[in-house]
NUBARO-141283 format. One record per residue (C-alpha): chain; z, y, x. Coordinates in steps of 0.5 Angstrom, whole numbers, plus 2048, in hexadecimal, padded with zeros to 3 digits. Layout:
% NUBARO-141283
atom c=A zz=Z yy=Y xx=X
...
//
This chain:
% NUBARO-141283
atom c=A zz=775 yy=825 xx=7EB
atom c=A zz=77A yy=828 xx=7E6
atom c=A zz=781 yy=826 xx=7E4
atom c=A zz=784 yy=825 xx=7DD
atom c=A zz=78B yy=826 xx=7DB
atom c=A zz=78D yy=824 xx=7D4
atom c=A zz=794 yy=826 xx=7D2
atom c=A zz=798 yy=823 xx=7CC
atom c=A zz=79E yy=826 xx=7CA
atom c=A zz=7A0 yy=823 xx=7C3
atom c=A zz=79A yy=823 xx=7BF
atom c=A zz=797 yy=829 xx=7C2
atom c=A zz=791 yy=827 xx=7C7
atom c=A zz=78F yy=82C xx=7CC
atom c=A zz=789 yy=82B xx=7D1
atom c=A zz=787 yy=82F xx=7D7
atom c=A zz=782 yy=82E xx=7DD
atom c=A zz=782 yy=830 xx=7E4
atom c=A zz=77D yy=82F xx=7EA
atom c=A zz=781 yy=82D xx=7EF
atom c=A zz=787 yy=828 xx=7F0
atom c=A zz=78B yy=82D xx=7F3
atom c=A zz=78A yy=832 xx=7ED
atom c=A zz=78B yy=82C xx=7E8
atom c=A zz=792 yy=82A xx=7EB
atom c=A zz=794 yy=831 xx=7EB
atom c=A zz=793 yy=832 xx=7E4
atom c=A zz=796 yy=82B xx=7E3
atom c=A zz=79C yy=82E xx=7E6
atom c=A zz=79C yy=835 xx=7E2
atom c=A zz=79C yy=830 xx=7DC
atom c=A zz=7A2 yy=82C xx=7DE
atom c=A zz=7A6 yy=832 xx=7DF
atom c=A zz=7A5 yy=834 xx=7D7
atom c=A zz=7A8 yy=82D xx=7D5
atom c=A zz=7AE yy=82E xx=7D0
atom c=A zz=7B4 yy=829 xx=7CF
atom c=A zz=7B4 yy=825 xx=7C8
atom c=A zz=7BA yy=822 xx=7C4
atom c=A zz=7BB yy=81B xx=7C3
atom c=A zz=7B7 yy=818 xx=7BD
atom c=A zz=7B9 yy=813 xx=7B7
atom c=A zz=7B4 yy=80F xx=7B5
atom c=A zz=7B5 yy=80A xx=7B0
atom c=A zz=7BA yy=805 xx=7B3
atom c=A zz=7B9 yy=808 xx=7BA
atom c=A zz=7BC yy=80E xx=7BE
atom c=A zz=7B7 yy=811 xx=7C3
atom c=A zz=7BB yy=815 xx=7C9
atom c=A zz=7B8 yy=81B xx=7CC
atom c=A zz=7B6 yy=817 xx=7D2
atom c=A zz=7B2 yy=812 xx=7CE
atom c=A zz=7AE yy=817 xx=7CB
atom c=A zz=7A8 yy=81A xx=7CF
atom c=A zz=7A8 yy=821 xx=7CD
atom c=A zz=7A2 yy=823 xx=7D2
atom c=A zz=79C yy=81F xx=7D4
atom c=A zz=797 yy=822 xx=7D9
atom c=A zz=791 yy=81D xx=7DB
atom c=A zz=78C yy=81F xx=7E1
atom c=A zz=786 yy=81C xx=7E1
atom c=A zz=77F yy=81D xx=7E5
atom c=A zz=77C yy=81A xx=7EB
atom c=A zz=77F yy=813 xx=7EC
atom c=A zz=786 yy=817 xx=7EA
atom c=A zz=78A yy=814 xx=7E4
atom c=A zz=791 yy=817 xx=7E5
atom c=A zz=797 yy=81A xx=7E1
atom c=A zz=79E yy=81D xx=7E0
atom c=A zz=7A2 yy=81B xx=7DA
atom c=A zz=7A8 yy=820 xx=7D9
atom c=A zz=7AE yy=81D xx=7D5
atom c=A zz=7B2 yy=820 xx=7D0
atom c=A zz=7B8 yy=820 xx=7D4
atom c=A zz=7B4 yy=824 xx=7DA
atom c=A zz=7B2 yy=81E xx=7DE
atom c=A zz=7AB yy=81D xx=7E0
atom c=A zz=7A7 yy=817 xx=7E3
atom c=A zz=7A1 yy=817 xx=7E6
atom c=A zz=79B yy=812 xx=7E6
atom c=A zz=794 yy=810 xx=7E7
atom c=A zz=790 yy=80B xx=7E4
atom c=A zz=78C yy=80B xx=7DD
atom c=A zz=78F yy=805 xx=7D9
atom c=A zz=793 yy=802 xx=7DE
atom c=A zz=797 yy=807 xx=7E0
atom c=A zz=79B yy=807 xx=7E7
atom c=A zz=7A1 yy=80B xx=7E8
atom c=A zz=7A1 yy=810 xx=7EE
atom c=A zz=7A8 yy=80F xx=7F2
atom c=A zz=7AA yy=816 xx=7F5
atom c=A zz=7AC yy=816 xx=7FC
atom c=A zz=7B2 yy=819 xx=800
atom c=A zz=7B4 yy=81D xx=7FA
atom c=A zz=7AD yy=820 xx=7F8
atom c=A zz=7AC yy=821 xx=7F1
atom c=A zz=7A7 yy=81D xx=7EC
atom c=A zz=7A2 yy=823 xx=7EC
atom c=A zz=7A3 yy=823 xx=7F4
atom c=A zz=7A2 yy=81C xx=7F4
atom c=A zz=79C yy=81C xx=7F0
atom c=A zz=799 yy=822 xx=7F4
atom c=A zz=79A yy=81E xx=7FA
atom c=A zz=796 yy=817 xx=7F7
atom c=A zz=790 yy=81B xx=7F5
atom c=A zz=78F yy=81F xx=7FB
atom c=A zz=790 yy=81A xx=800
//
């Protein structure tokens, strides 16, 4: 079974595929390192701060796995699992959201 990654960076979408979960998680981490910060955006009568904007979303799918990582415009990240109803993965003992995602998927 292969694992598919979908990377959304603004309107641009990149897709990739890996054969093993470990390779897919390694690639997800490589994509996460390419995230850039975003400035605040004013839209109609509302201002969206960088922490409110998702600058990079990486989704991982395959063999019963649906998970991902959202990196916000201020550099903060949130790992999650699920498809429609997402469940946030809480980091434990000072680990990064990426490490929490890896722990959850490889457990």
